N, C-alpha and C positions, 0 to 999 in steps of 0.2 A: 453371449449377451451382446446386443448392439446398443451402444450408448450414444444418444444424440447430444451435442454440446453447442450451446450458443457461443460462438467464437468471434463475435464482433470486435471485442476489445483487443484482439491480437493484431488487427490491422492498423496501419498508420503509425502514430507515435504512441506505442503501448506504454501505459503507466500502471497504476495500482492493480486493477482487476486483470489487465492484460498480462502483467508480470506474474501475478498469482496463477493464472491459467497456464501460462507458458512453463512455469516451474512444475506443475502437475503433469502436463503433457510430456515434458522432457523426461521425467522420471518414469512415466508409463511406457515411453518409447524405449527405455533402456532394457526392458524385459520384465522378468518376475511374473506375478500373477496376472498382470495386464495382457500378457501374450495370449491368454485364453479368450480375449474379447475383441470386439471391433468397435472403433470409435468413428463417428461421423461428425465432422465439424461444419457448422453452418455459419456463413458470413456473407456480407454483401460484396466483398471484394477478395482478392487473393490474400493468403496468409503467409507471411515471411518467416515460417518456422520449419526447419528441416526435420521432417517426420517421414516414417515409412508409409508410403501411399497405400500399401496393401492392408495395413491395419488402421491407418488414419485417413479415411476418405474425406475430401473437402467438397462441399456443395456450395457453389456460388449462387446465392439467392439475391438477385439484383434489387436495389432499392435503397432509400435513405435508411441508415441504421438507427431508426427510432422506434417509437412505440408501435406504429402500424406494422413495421417489419417484424417486430418481436411477436405481436399478438396474432397476425394474420399470415404473413408470407412464410416465416420459418415453420409454423405448425403444418402448413400444407406440404412443404417439402419433406418434413419429418414423417408425415403420414405416408407419403409415397415410398419412403425408405423402410417403413415398418420398424422403427426403433422401439426398443423395449423400455427405455427409461430416458428422461430428459434431465440433463445437468445444466443448471443456470448458475454460472459462477459470479454474476454481478448484480445481486440484490433482487431483480425482478425476473418474472418467468411468464410464458404464455399461459393463459388461464384456461384455455380450452384445447389442450393438445391431445387429450385422450390416452395418455400414458402416465405412469407415476413420475412425479417431479422431485428432484433434490435441488435445493437452492443454497447458495452461499450468500449470507448477509454479513458483511464485514463490520458494519457499525450502523447506528440509527441516529446519526447526528441530525438528519432532517426532521426527526420526530422530537429529539431532545432539545434542539435549538433551532426552531423554524426561522428565527430572525437572521440566520446565516445564509438563507437561500432566497432567491427571488420568489415571490408568492406563487406564481404559476408552476415553477420548477419544483418547489417544495411540496405543493399539493399533489403534483403528479407522482413524485417519489413516495410520499406517504401512502397514497392510494394503492399504487401498484406493488409496493413492497409488502404492505399489509396483506394484500390479496395473495401474493406469492407465498408469504409465510404461512398463511392458512391453508393453502392448497398443497404445499410441499409435504411429502412423507417424512422428510427429515430436513432440518436447516443446519448447515455447517456455519460455524463462526470461528474467529481467530483467537479469542481470549475468554477467560471467565467473566471479565468485565462486560464484554459484549453479550455474552450469554444472558447475564442478568438484565441487561438493557432490553434485549429482544423479548425475553419473557415478560418484563414489566410493561414496556411501551407498545409492543405488538400483540400482547396477549397470546403468546405461543406456549403451549404446555411444556413443562420441563423435560419430559421424556422425548420430545421431538427436536430439541436443540442440542447439537453435539459440538464440542470444542475440538478443533483440529488445527493447531498452530501451523502456519506456513513455514517453509524452509527459508534459509538465508543463502543467497548467492554470495559465496565467499569472494572477496576482492583481493587483488595482489597487494601485499604489504610493502609500502615504500620505505620501511626501515626508519632509522633515526634522522636521516637528512630530510628535514621538513622546511617548507616555506612559512612565513608568517601569514598563512591563509586560513581564514575562517569560512566554513562551508555550511550551506543549507541545501538539501535536495528534497524535493517533494512539490506537489501542487501547492499553489499559493492560495490558502484559505484564511479568512479572518481569524479563525480559532488558533492558528499557528503563530500569531503574534509577531509577524515580521517587522512591524514598526518598532517593537521593543528590541528586537535583535539589532536593527540599524542604529538605534540610539545607544545601545550598550556597546556595540562595536566602535562607534565613533568616540565614545568616552574612553574605552579601553585602549585605543590606539592613537590617542593624542600625542603628537611628536614622533609618530612612526610612519613616515611617508611610504615605507616599503610594505606596510600591511595591506591586505586585500580581503574583501568580503565578496564571495560569489553566492548568489541565490539562483538556483537552477530549478525551474519548474514553471508549468503553465499557470497563468493568473486566472483563478476561478473565484476571486474574492467577491463578496457581496455583504455590505455595500463596497463599491470599488475602492481599492487602495492605490495611492500614488506613491509607490516606493521610491522611484527616482526623485520625486520632489522632496520626499522626506530626507533622502541622503543629501541632497543639495542644501536643505534647510539646516542640517547639522554640520555642514562643511565637509562632508565625506564623499561628495559626488565622484571625485577622481579615484576613490578607493573602493567603490561599490560597483559590482557588475551584476546585472540581472539578465539571466538567459532564459528564454522561454522554453528551450529544449536543448538537451545535450545528447550526443550519440553515446553508445556504450564505451567507445574508445576515449571520448572526452571525459566521461564520468569516471573511468578508471584512473585517468590522469589526475583528475581533481582529488580523488581519494588518496592517491599515493603522495600528493604534494601537501595536503591540508594538515594543519596542526590542531585544529579544533573543529568539531561539528556541533552546531547548535540547533535544537529542535524544541522550541518553547510552545508546544501544542497543549491546549487545555482540554481537548477531547479527541480521542482516537479509538479505533477498534483494535489497533495493533501498533503500527508504526515501524515499518520495515527498514527504511533508509538509515536510521541510527545504528541498527545492527550491522548493516553493510559497512558503515564507517568503522565500527569496532573491529570487524574482520580485517579491515585494511590498516589497522593500527592507529586509528584516529580516536582520541578520547571524545566522549559525547557529553553535552550539557543539555539537560531536559527539564521541563517544568515538573514540579513535585505534584504528581497526580497518582491516583490508584492504579491506572492502567500502566503508567510509566514504571512504577515499582514492580508490577506483575511481569512486565516484559524484560526490563533491563536490570533488575535486581541491584547488586552492588556495583555494576559496571557503568556507573553514570555519576555525574555531578548534578545534584538536584537543586533547582531554583524555586524558592517560595513564590506562590502565585501573586501575593500582594506587594512584592517588591522585586519584580522580575528584572527591571532595567538595572537597578543598583547591584543586585547580586550577580546578574549575568555579566556585568562589567567586570566585577572581581574575577569571575570564573574565566572569562576570555583572556584578561590580562595575565592571570596566573599561568594558564595553560600555554599561552604563547611564549612566555618567558622562562618557564621552569620545566625542563624535561623530567625531573623527578615527579612532579605533580601529574604530568601526563601518564607516566608509567604506573603510578599508583592506581589510576582509574583503569588502565589497560590490563593490570594484573588479574582483574576479575573477569575479563572478557572471555577466555576460553571456556570457563564453566557455563557462562550464559549462552554462548553460541552453540554449545553442544546440545542445547535443548531443541534446536530448530534444524530439522533435516527435511529436504524435499523428498527423499526416499520414504521416510516415515509418514510424512503428510500424504503423499500419493497413495501409499499402501492402505492407510487408515481410511482415506476418502473412498477408494475403490471398494474396500471391504464393505463399507456402509451402502454403497450403490448396489453391490451384488445382493446384499440382504433385501433391499427394497425391491429389486427386480424379481427375486425368488418369491417374495411375499405377494 
């Protein structure tokens, strides 16, 4: 079987979809049932991922990595390669590619909350994702919550939506020696309540000039957020650092030094970085939502939605000051992390793709 893959998200500064695809490809590259197949990766530029070129061919299809590339340029290249099936790992897919499509839709925030997106961007996402969901033989998603959202908001039949949770990239554990560092990692969206985090951090660390808050992620907020201005407004500008991007080495350093990880998101399809924090020995503070309970179970400190600043202040202060409280959260981490394996995710995904190709 020859699997064509949209690999655009692996280039440049890979984030959510790119990291998801990299996890699958790395597991497929390690052997197992994937050895029986050939994978062809299509991207507008080179892919910085070490893979066996004999099994993972790369096709550089030049052009801007947007809708035209996806709908016109990539299908022409795939037709020349005679792929048997097309895997679209990031919500949308070419609608006239002529082979069966399998698509991963990680959440439908653009349909559930259109106010979080610029009108043109939201309309484009809704149109193309709905069309991809209808065209795909099977839709992969990361959680039961997202499965219900896809079925309800995109009108996809139940038997075509399959939940395959991603794996977790385990991070080095920094042990007990921690700095008074509060951490957030992820793209900056309005739904992730970064203003509430800044207000809570400022209140929790009054009188602690050594405390630090690091927010690491590209700003994709709409309406735009002025996080640096908010930090200055509450007198915490000197203690808040906002980084648009961090390398893998920098990220591992942050995880090994942090004492608290805060992720106050009100809508997610999964939420991977809090699990990475848990694997590095960092207790997590999350908003009390159904998806958070599904993913993090007992290994989290939950914050009520209607009083997030007040309760997050208490959680941050407690976890910074009390090692025992940190450990009580972390005691539940091994059982939760055991649910998420890249080997399992890759095997289940490939098995579903094989079934589609045979059919």
